[in-house]
C-alpha positions in Angstrom: 0.5 23.8 29.6 2.7 21.5 27.6 3.2 21.6 23.9 5.3 19.4 21.7 6.9 19.7 18.3 8.3 16.7 16.6 11.1 16.5 14.0 11.7 13.6 11.6 15.5 13.5 11.4 17.9 11.8 13.7 20.1 14.9 14.5 18.7 18.3 15.4 20.3 21.5 16.6 17.7 24.0 17.8 17.6 27.7 17.9 14.5 28.9 19.7 13.1 32.4 19.3 10.1 33.3 21.4 7.5 35.5 19.9 4.8 35.6 22.5 1.4 37.1 22.4 -0.1 37.3 25.9 -3.3 38.7 27.1 -3.9 39.6 30.8 -7.5 39.8 32.0 -8.3 42.0 35.0 -10.8 40.0 37.0 -12.1 42.8 39.3 -11.8 46.4 37.9 -11.5 46.1 34.1 -9.0 48.4 32.5 -7.6 48.4 28.9 -4.5 46.4 28.5 -2.8 46.1 25.1 -1.6 42.9 23.6 2.1 43.0 23.1 4.5 41.0 21.0 7.6 40.4 23.1 11.0 40.4 21.6 13.3 39.8 24.5 13.4 38.8 28.2 13.3 42.3 29.6 10.0 42.8 27.8 8.6 39.6 29.4 9.1 40.2 33.1 7.1 42.9 34.9 5.8 44.5 31.8 2.1 44.2 32.7 0.7 46.9 35.0 -2.9 48.0 35.6 -3.2 51.2 33.6 -4.9 52.8 36.6 -2.4 51.5 39.2 1.1 52.3 37.8 2.8 51.2 41.0 2.0 47.5 40.4 5.1 45.8 39.0 6.2 42.2 38.6 2.7 41.1 37.5 4.0 38.3 35.4 6.7 35.7 35.7 7.3 33.4 32.7 9.4 30.2 32.8 10.3 28.0 29.9 11.9 24.6 30.0 13.1 22.4 27.2 14.2 18.9 26.7 15.2 16.5 23.9 13.9 12.9 23.8 14.2 9.8 21.7 10.6 8.6 22.0 7.8 10.2 20.0 5.7 10.8 23.1 8.7 12.2 25.0 8.0 9.9 27.9 11.7 9.8 28.5 11.9 13.6 28.8 13.9 15.3 31.6 13.3 19.0 31.9 16.6 19.8 33.5 17.2 23.2 31.8 15.2 26.1 33.0 15.0 29.5 31.3 13.3 32.1 33.4 12.1 35.3 31.6 14.2 34.0 28.7 15.6 36.2 25.9 16.4 34.7 22.5 17.9 31.4 23.5 20.4 29.3 21.6 19.7 25.8 22.7 22.6 24.1 20.8 23.8 22.7 24.1 20.8 20.3 24.1 21.6 16.8 23.0 20.8 15.8 19.4 17.7 13.8 19.2 14.7 12.9 17.1 12.2 15.0 19.1 12.1 17.9 21.5 9.5 19.3 23.9 9.0 22.6 25.7 6.7 23.7 28.5 5.8 27.2 29.8 4.9 28.1 33.4 3.3 31.4 34.4 3.1 33.0 37.8 1.7 36.4 38.9 2.1 38.6 41.9 -1.5 39.8 41.6 -4.3 37.3 41.9 -6.5 39.6 39.9 -4.7 38.8 36.7 -4.9 35.5 34.7 -2.2 35.1 32.0 -2.8 33.2 28.8 -0.1 32.0 26.3 -1.6 32.3 22.8 1.3 31.8 20.5 4.9 30.7 20.5 7.1 30.9 17.5 10.0 28.4 17.5 12.7 28.6 14.8 14.8 25.5 14.5 17.3 24.1 12.0 18.1 20.6 10.9 21.8 20.0 10.7 22.9 17.2 8.5 26.2 16.2 10.0 26.7 13.2 7.8 28.7 13.9 4.7 27.7 12.3 1.4 29.6 9.2 0.5 31.0 9.5 -3.0 32.5 6.6 -4.8 33.9 6.4 -8.3 32.7 3.0 -9.3 33.6 0.5 -12.1 34.0 2.0 -15.6 35.6 5.2 -14.4 39.2 5.8 -15.7 41.9 5.5 -13.0 42.9 8.8 -11.3 45.6 10.6 -13.3 45.4 8.1 -16.1 44.2 10.4 -18.8 41.6 9.5 -21.4 40.7 10.4 -24.9 37.5 10.2 -26.9 34.3 9.1 -25.2 34.6 7.7 -21.7 32.4 7.0 -18.7 32.7 8.6 -15.2 30.6 6.4 -12.9 29.9 8.1 -9.6 27.9 6.5 -6.9 26.6 9.0 -4.2 25.0 7.9 -1.0 23.1 10.6 0.8 20.0 10.5 3.0 18.8 14.0 2.2 19.8 14.8 -1.4 19.3 18.5 -2.5 21.6 19.7 -5.2 24.6 18.1 -6.8 27.4 20.3 -8.2 30.3 19.1 -10.3 33.3 21.0 -11.7 34.4 20.3 -15.3 37.4 22.3 -16.7 36.9 25.0 -14.0 33.2 25.4 -14.5 30.7 24.5 -11.8 27.5 22.9 -12.9 24.7 22.3 -10.4 22.0 19.7 -10.9 18.9 20.4 -8.7 18.3 16.8 -7.7 15.1 17.2 -5.8 13.5 19.7 -8.1 14.3 18.0 -11.4 13.8 14.4 -10.7 10.3 12.8 -11.0 11.5 9.2 -10.6 14.8 7.7 -9.5 15.0 3.9 -9.0 18.4 2.5 -8.4 17.5 -1.2 -8.6 20.3 -2.0 -6.1 18.1 -3.9 -3.6 19.3 -1.8 -0.6 17.7 -3.3 2.5 18.5 -0.2 4.5 16.0 1.7 2.3 13.4 -1.1 2.7 14.0 -2.5 -0.7 13.8 -6.2 -1.6 13.4 -8.4 -4.7 9.8 -7.1 -5.3 9.9 -3.5 -3.8 12.0 -0.5 -5.1 12.3 2.9 -3.5 12.1 6.1 -5.4 15.0 8.4 -4.5 13.3 11.5 -5.9 11.1 13.8 -3.8 8.0 12.4 -5.5 8.0 9.2 -3.5 6.9 7.0 -6.4 8.0 3.7 -4.9 7.3 0.7 -7.0 6.2 -2.9 -6.8 7.9 -5.4 -9.0 5.9 -8.1 -10.8 7.5 -10.7 -12.9 10.9 -9.2 -13.3 13.9 -10.9 -11.5 16.6 -9.0 -9.6 20.2 -9.9 -9.8 23.4 -8.4 -8.4 25.3 -8.2 -11.6 23.9 -5.2 -13.4 26.0 -2.7 -15.3 26.1 -0.6 -12.2 25.5 -2.9 -9.2 22.1 -4.5 -9.2 19.5 -4.8 -12.0 16.2 -6.3 -12.9 15.7 -8.7 -15.8 12.6 -8.3 -17.9 11.6 -11.2 -20.3 8.8 -9.2 -21.9 6.0 -11.5 -20.5 3.9 -10.0 -17.7 6.9 -8.1 -16.3 6.6 -4.6 -14.8 7.1 -2.2 -12.0 4.0 -0.4 -10.7 4.9 3.1 -9.4 2.6 5.8 -8.0 1.8 3.1 -5.5 -0.2 4.2 -2.5 0.4 1.2 -0.3 2.9 -1.7 -0.1 1.1 -5.1 -0.3 1.8 -7.9 2.1 3.2 -11.2 1.0 0.9 -13.2 -1.3 -0.8 -10.0 -2.6 -0.1 -7.7 -5.5 -0.9 -4.1 -6.0 -3.6 -3.0 -8.5 -3.2 0.7 -9.6 -6.9 1.3 -10.1 -9.8 2.4 -7.9 -7.3 4.6 -5.9 -5.0 1.6 -5.4 -5.5 -1.7 -3.5 -4.1 -5.1 -2.9 -5.5 -8.4 -4.1 -4.5 -12.0 -3.3 -2.2 -13.4 -5.9 -3.8 -16.8 -5.6 -7.2 -18.2 -4.8 -7.7 -18.5 -1.1 -6.6 -21.7 0.8 -7.4 -22.9 4.3 -5.0 -21.9 7.1 -5.3 -22.3 10.9 -2.9 -20.9 13.4 -0.3 -20.1 10.8 -0.4 -23.6 9.2 -1.9 -24.7 6.0 -4.7 -27.2 6.5 -3.6 -30.2 4.5 -7.0 -31.9 4.8 -8.4 -29.3 2.4 -6.0 -30.7 -0.2 -7.5 -34.2 -0.3 -10.7 -35.9 -1.6 -11.9 -36.1 2.1 -12.9 -32.4 1.8 -16.2 -33.3 0.2 -18.9 -31.1 1.8 -19.6 -27.7 3.5 -19.2 -29.6 6.9 -15.5 -29.4 6.5 -15.6 -25.7 6.1 -17.8 -25.2 9.1 -15.5 -27.3 11.2 -12.5 -25.3 10.1 -14.2 -22.0 10.6 -15.1 -23.1 14.2 -11.4 -23.6 14.9 -10.4 -20.2 13.6 -9.6 -20.9 9.9 -8.7 -17.9 7.8 -7.9 -17.3 4.1 -4.3 -17.2 2.8 -2.8 -16.6 -0.6 -0.3 -19.4 -1.3 0.8 -21.2 -4.5 0.7 -25.0 -5.1 -2.2 -25.8 -2.8 -5.8 -26.7 -3.4 -8.1 -23.7 -3.4 -10.7 -23.5 -0.5 -13.9 -24.9 -1.9 -17.3 -25.9 -0.3 -17.3 -22.4 1.2 -20.2 -20.1 1.0 -20.1 -16.4 0.5 -20.8 -15.6 4.2 -17.9 -17.8 5.4 -15.6 -16.4 2.7 -16.2 -12.9 4.1 -15.3 -14.1 7.6 -12.2 -15.9 6.4 -11.0 -12.8 4.7 -11.8 -10.6 7.7 -9.7 -13.0 9.9 -6.8 -12.5 7.6 -7.0 -8.7 8.0 -8.6 -8.3 4.5 -12.0 -8.3 2.9 -13.8 -10.3 0.3 -13.1 -8.6 -3.0 -15.8 -6.3 -4.3 -17.1 -6.9 -7.8 -15.2 -3.7 -8.9 -11.9 -4.9 -7.3 -12.2 -8.3 -8.8 -12.9 -7.0 -12.3 -10.2 -4.4 -12.1 -7.6 -7.0 -11.2 -8.9 -9.1 -14.2 -7.4 -6.3 -16.4 -10.6 -4.9 -17.6 -9.1 -1.4 -17.4 -5.6 -2.4 -18.3 -3.8 -5.1 -20.1 -5.9 -8.2 -20.9 -5.0 -11.7 -20.1 -2.1 -12.9 -22.3 -3.8 -16.2 -23.2 -2.6 -18.3 -26.1 -5.0 -19.7 -28.6 -5.2 -23.2 -30.1 -7.0 -26.5 -29.8 -7.5 -27.9 -26.3 -5.8 -31.2 -25.6 -8.9 -32.6 -24.1 -11.0 -31.6 -27.1 -13.3 -29.4 -25.2 -12.2 -26.2 -27.0 -12.1 -25.8 -30.8 -9.0 -24.5 -32.6 -8.8 -20.8 -32.5 -10.4 -20.4 -29.1 -8.7 -19.6 -25.8 -6.6 -22.6 -24.9 -8.1 -24.4 -21.8 -4.8 -25.8 -20.9 -3.5 -22.3 -20.5 -6.1 -21.0 -18.0 -9.2 -23.2 -17.4 -7.2 -25.7 -15.4 -9.0 -29.0 -15.7 -7.3 -31.3 -13.2 -8.2 -34.6 -15.0 -6.3 -33.5 -18.1 -4.3 -30.4 -17.3 -2.8 -31.0 -13.9 -2.6 -34.8 -13.5 -3.3 -34.7 -9.8 -5.4 -37.3 -8.2 -6.5 -35.8 -4.9 -8.9 -33.0 -5.9 -11.4 -32.5 -3.1 -15.0 -33.5 -3.4 -14.5 -35.2 -6.7 -13.8 -31.8 -8.2 -11.3 -31.2 -11.0 -9.6 -27.9 -10.0 -5.9 -27.6 -10.1 -3.6 -26.3 -7.4 -3.2 -22.6 -7.2 -0.8 -21.0 -9.7 -0.3 -24.3 -11.5 -0.5 -22.7 -14.9 2.1 -20.0 -15.5 0.2 -18.6 -18.5 -3.0 -18.0 -16.5 -1.9 -14.8 -14.9 -2.8 -11.1 -15.3 -0.3 -8.3 -16.1 0.0 -7.6 -12.4 0.7 -11.2 -11.5 -2.7 -12.4 -10.3 -3.2 -16.1 -11.0 -6.3 -18.2 -11.8 -8.9 -15.5 -12.2 -10.2 -17.4 -15.3 -11.4 -21.0 -14.8 -10.2 -23.4 -12.1 -13.0 -22.5 -9.6 -15.6 -19.8 -9.4 -14.8 -17.0 -7.1 -17.2 -15.3 -4.8 -17.2 -11.5 -4.8 -18.7 -9.4 -2.0 -21.9 -8.6 -3.8 -25.5 -9.8 -3.7 -28.0 -8.7 -6.3 -31.7 -8.9 -7.1 -32.0 -10.1 -10.7 -34.6 -10.9 -13.3 -33.6 -13.2 -16.2 -33.5 -11.3 -19.5 -35.4 -14.2 -21.0 -38.2 -16.6 -20.0 -36.0 -19.3 -18.6 -32.9 -19.9 -16.5 -30.0 -19.8 -18.9 -26.7 -18.2 -20.0 -27.1 -14.7 -21.5 -24.5 -12.7 -23.3 -24.3 -8.9 -23.3 -23.5 -7.4 -26.7 -23.0 -3.8 -25.5 -26.7 -2.7 -25.5 -28.6 -5.8 -24.2 -28.5 -9.5 -23.5 -28.9 -12.3 -26.0 -28.9 -16.0 -25.7 -26.4 -16.8 -28.5 -22.6 -16.4 -28.5 -22.5 -14.8 -32.0 -19.9 -12.3 -33.1 -22.1 -9.5 -31.7 -20.9 -10.5 -28.2 -17.2 -10.5 -28.8 -16.9 -7.1 -27.1 -16.9 -9.1 -23.8 -15.1 -12.1 -25.1 -18.2 -14.1 -25.5 -18.3 -14.4 -21.7 -21.8 -15.0 -20.4 -23.9 -14.3 -17.3 -26.0 -17.1 -15.8 -29.5 -15.9 -14.6 -32.2 -17.9 -12.9 -35.7 -17.4 -14.2 -38.0 -14.9 -12.5 -37.0 -12.6 -9.7 -34.1 -13.8 -7.5 -33.6 -12.1 -4.2 -30.1 -11.7 -2.8 -28.3 -13.8 -5.4 -24.5 -13.9 -4.6 -22.1 -13.0 -7.4 -19.5 -15.5 -8.7 -16.8 -14.6 -11.2 -14.4 -16.2 -13.7 -16.1 -19.6 -14.5 -14.9 -23.1 -13.6 -12.7 -25.8 -15.1 -15.5 -27.3 -17.3 -16.5 -24.1 -19.0 -13.6 -24.0 -21.5 -13.9 -20.9 -23.7 -17.0 -19.9 -21.8 -14.8 -19.1 -18.8 -13.3 -15.7 -18.7 -12.8 -12.4 -16.7 -16.4 -11.3 -17.7 -18.0 -14.7 -16.9 -20.5 -14.3 -14.0 -23.0 -16.4 -12.2 -26.1 -14.9 -10.5 -27.7 -18.2 -9.6 -26.6 -19.1 -6.0 -27.7 -17.8 -2.6 -24.9 -16.5 -0.2 -25.3 -19.9 1.6 -24.6 -22.0 -1.4 -21.5 -24.2 -1.7 -19.9 -26.5 -4.3 -16.6 -28.2 -5.1 -16.1 -25.6 -7.9 -16.6 -22.4 -5.9 -13.9 -20.6 -4.0 -12.8 -17.0 -3.4 -9.9 -14.6 -2.9 -9.4 -11.5 -0.7 -8.5 -7.9 -1.1 -7.2 -5.1 1.1 -6.9 -1.3 0.9 
């Protein structure tokens, strides 16, 4: 029988104490044999005898072997050390390693007995042989220089396993219980050895509240080493983060935490962006089908044309190929800041005169290519702009273009009946739907839902509106008019992952 116990540190010194509970079963003539907890090697060997045959000795022989290994499955193990009928054994002579393994072998001098190993207690101690690195950094008075009034002592401590910090001032020791008292400790120093980068910071406290940076910019010239600059516009660091999102995605701290594409999906094949999707040639669903047939998948990239002429079914497949999934309705809405900060959209008259003064500015978020982007190659005679073209059209977490530009499929289909007698836009006022956009609907920003008349089986859900909708586009704007197979130059999607 082989058992394995794994450590997590790089240097381990082991002290093994055996506490064994063994049961011996007499297979022929049954006699009572007590279970014994053994404390040393003399107890282990030859202790079991048949209560009716006291002359039988040496009924049990127990051999332990130990090894250290560098691989988690201990496939590199070499059981060279053997402990027969071992007492308490100090195994400090074993090499330091990340893992260790032991195995026990039993033999008996009486075939009528079958030994069983039920429990082994192993005491081991992690020895941290690396001393903390202590550095008196900038701002600290020079040694023996003396100081009066208020002054700063700037100490930088590098330690993999911080526990308590004790300092002496005027002969008095003061201990700070680092691990017990800290709830969050972010150094903002961009230490690559900890896995940090410009958008990911590691919590040095025991809570593990690592954070994802959105908007803020890191520089190396902070007061104490590195720092992040916050300009007050959609900047933040999300902590309590369950997962780290891959490139092109941002973390949403709702619904138990998930990642969403920062930009509307674009067409990629074999790691390369499909530039044909960025031209007026891409004018029908035929192009999507051809790309899908050659392995196309969705990617989140700025400054490219969003993938259009794609139906809901193909959008699901494109996300799946990217290792993600088409965003659910709940995920899409949560990322649109329904349960958090709302879009920071300026108001004012639209330059193309589609939006009256005082309404949401279409140039900030609707993204109408003919007037807002000045780009001539929009596919299929559509008028969407490139992904991320408008810096103001972004959520608090850094998700772009969820309002306007193109509709976005979500991973939902619904059976709906129009609230009224005809196909039309309807606006929910908190208790029911109405056909006007009066002040009674401002609870949802005057965003409407488009229904087809009568019963509609399996209608696919589209969100956010499109470039021509002006103030009608918004995070609550929804369309329930298309089948999952429908395509258009104004319909795209984005992906999520959990």
